[in-house]
C-alpha positions in Angstrom: 119.0 190.8 88.9 118.2 193.4 91.5 121.2 194.5 93.5 121.1 193.6 97.2 121.9 197.2 98.1 118.7 198.2 96.4 116.7 195.9 98.7 118.3 196.2 102.2 120.6 198.8 103.8 124.2 198.0 104.4 125.1 197.0 108.0 123.2 195.1 110.6 119.6 194.3 109.5 116.6 193.1 111.5 113.0 192.2 111.0 111.5 192.7 107.6 114.9 193.4 106.1 116.1 189.9 107.1 113.1 188.4 105.3 113.9 190.5 102.2 117.5 189.3 102.3 116.5 185.7 102.6 114.0 186.1 99.8 116.7 187.7 97.6 119.1 184.8 98.3 116.4 182.2 97.6 115.3 183.9 94.3 118.9 184.3 93.1 120.2 180.9 94.2 122.9 181.8 96.7 123.5 180.9 100.3 124.4 183.2 103.2 127.2 181.8 105.3 126.6 181.7 109.1 129.9 181.8 111.1 130.1 180.8 114.8 132.3 183.5 116.3 134.0 182.8 119.6 135.6 186.2 120.1 135.4 189.8 118.9 138.5 189.3 116.8 136.9 186.4 114.8 133.7 188.4 114.4 135.7 191.4 113.1 137.6 189.1 110.7 134.4 187.6 109.3 132.8 191.1 108.9 136.0 192.3 107.1 135.9 189.3 104.8 132.3 189.8 104.0 132.9 193.4 103.2 135.8 192.6 100.9 133.6 190.0 99.1 130.6 192.4 99.0 128.6 189.6 100.5 126.1 189.2 103.4 127.0 187.1 106.4 125.3 185.8 109.5 127.3 186.1 112.7 126.4 183.3 115.2 127.4 183.4 118.9 127.0 180.3 121.1 126.3 180.5 124.8 130.0 179.9 125.5 131.1 182.5 123.0 128.6 185.0 124.4 129.9 184.4 128.0 133.5 185.0 126.7 132.5 188.2 124.8 130.6 189.4 127.9 133.7 188.9 130.1 134.2 187.8 133.6 132.7 191.0 135.0 129.2 189.7 135.0 128.6 187.2 137.8 125.0 186.1 137.1 124.0 182.8 135.5 122.5 184.3 132.3 125.5 186.4 131.5 126.0 184.4 128.2 122.7 185.8 127.0 124.0 189.3 127.5 127.1 188.6 125.3 125.0 186.9 122.7 
């Protein structure tokens, strides 16, 4: 089995690297957890756990979570999108 680190770089990935990650998971029969994070502390806890497990993870942020992460400083209607 090819190591995941040989396929995609560590850290945040986008575009073609996401496709490579999903293909690797499908070919090797494992799932990638997606965690809905409601604050920066829950996101940090999830990232720390994934690092300790040497496992990929998907961080999800809802509109409400995005608005919370963004803070009350933004007063426009789409502020949740900025936080997400």
